[in-house]
C-alpha positions, -999 to 999 in steps of 0.1 A, spaced: 0 0 0 15 34 -10 27 56 19 15 92 17 28 102 51 55 125 35 27 148 23 13 170 52 -19 176 31 -28 139 36 -30 145 73 -56 172 70 -75 153 43 -68 116 51 -69 91 22 -94 63 25 -79 48 -6 -42 57 -5 -36 35 -36 -57 59 -57 -47 94 -70 -57 120 -45 -75 151 -57 -77 182 -35 -101 207 -51 -134 226 -53 -158 228 -82 -146 261 -97 -137 265 -134 -101 256 -126 -111 228 -102 -134 210 -125 -106 208 -151 -90 181 -130 -122 163 -120 -136 163 -156 -102 149 -168 -102 122 -142 -137 112 -151 -129 112 -188 -98 90 -185 -113 66 -159 -83 67 -136 -93 57 -100 -91 86 -77 -103 100 -44 -116 136 -42 -113 158 -12 -132 190 -8 -110 220 -1 -135 247 11 -120 278 -5 -148 299 11 -133 290 45 -97 297 32 -87 260 35 -64 264 6 -43 287 27 -38 262 55 -2 250 62 -12 215 50 -25 227 16 4 252 12 28 224 17 16 210 -16 8 242 -34 26 273 -21 4 294 -43 -27 285 -23 -49 276 -52 -69 246 -61 -67 220 -77 -37 199 -65 -31 162 -67 -9 135 -51 -4 105 -73 7 75 -53 20 59 -85 39 88 -99 71 88 -120 94 59 -111 65 44 -91 70 70 -63 43 93 -48 42 126 -67 25 159 -59 15 185 -85 -4 217 -86 -17 241 -114 -47 229 -134 -29 231 -168 0 210 -155 -24 185 -140 -42 181 -174 -9 175 -191 4 151 -165 -28 130 -165 -29 130 -203 7 118 -206 3 93 -178 -27 76 -195 -21 84 -231 -56 99 -234 -70 132 -246 -36 143 -260 -26 134 -296 5 112 -299 16 130 -331 42 156 -320 29 185 -340 -7 179 -329 4 174 -294 21 208 -293 -9 224 -310 -32 210 -283 -9 223 -256 -8 258 -271 -46 259 -267 -44 249 -231 -19 277 -226 -43 300 -244 -69 291 -218 -45 295 -189 -31 328 -200 -62 344 -215 -96 329 -209 -91 321 -172 -77 354 -159 -100 376 -181 -132 357 -175 -124 357 -138 -121 395 -139 -155 398 -157 -169 378 -128 -154 400 -102 -165 433 -117 -199 420 -128 -211 399 -99 -188 402 -69 -172 432 -51 -162 450 -82 -198 456 -92 -200 483 -65 -173 504 -82 -188 535 -97 -161 535 -124 -173 509 -150 -143 512 -172 -126 481 -156 -157 460 -162 -159 472 -198 -122 465 -204 -126 429 -193 -159 424 -211 -143 436 -243 -114 413 -239 -137 384 -230 -157 390 -262 -124 390 -282 -113 357 -267 -146 341 -274 -142 353 -310 -109 335 -312 -125 303 -301 -154 310 -325 -130 313 -354 -110 282 -343 -142 261 -343 -150 269 -379 -153 235 -395 -143 217 -363 -163 198 -338 -137 203 -311 -108 226 -306 -86 200 -323 -111 190 -349 -125 155 -346 -105 148 -314 -118 158 -280 -87 168 -260 -75 185 -229 -79 218 -249 -116 213 -246 -115 202 -210 -95 233 -201 -122 257 -216 -156 241 -209 -159 251 -172 -147 286 -178 -171 294 -207 -199 277 -188 -192 299 -158 -189 331 -177 -224 329 -191 -239 312 -160 -225 318 -126 -209 351 -136 -241 362 -152 -223 378 -182 -242 361 -211 -257 393 -224 -226 414 -216 -204 393 -238 -231 389 -265 -228 351 -262 -259 344 -283 -245 362 -313 -219 334 -316 -227 304 -337 -201 278 -330 -191 283 -294 -226 277 -280 -229 245 -300 -195 233 -289 -203 242 -252 -236 223 -254 -219 193 -269 -192 193 -243 -215 197 -214 -236 168 -226 -207 144 -221 -214 121 -191 -179 125 -177 -182 163 -179 -216 162 -161 -201 142 -133 -169 162 -131 -187 195 -127 -199 184 -93 -167 169 -80 -157 172 -53 -190 180 -36 -194 214 -20 -190 209 18 
């Protein structure tokens, strides 16, 4: 049986199944990247709810695994060379799981790198910008009298959606016929933007033709449906 005692996070969130990959997360757009991926690839795992509303991601135990204090994070008891391995950053987790299982990442070197570039596009653009739209439209930022910050991020969100709209021209998924980690990385964020962040009209989502169809197709996947609610909100 794998020994996870070297990871302080396992003391705060004990593993009932230490032989399975351990997921420490919360169902945010970044968190569900990992849970959707795990559901898609069928790798046995155990999910632990890190209550970010209670600042549990800033506890010493969580910070011992991710010093940046953000979910998700994982501990794989069967990591490289068969040794337990901890990892944070949702994009890195997607790549790690794809390479570990050989799933949702093309084997062809050129298509592999093309897929990874779209994951980076999500990490560097969609995530940060959509998050700012949420802040200024729904959360504390909505009280600001100056609406220029909101408009700045709304405009950029619309531009980014336009990039995805163009990419999907003639394609079912970001990489064409192949559903990949590029799609997994974006589904939760675009869903959140028009749903939880209440920005559907702001970003003129319904003027798009391809992105809404892609989103509906992705959200209909059983693994995605399951992953959106993992781990359960405490």
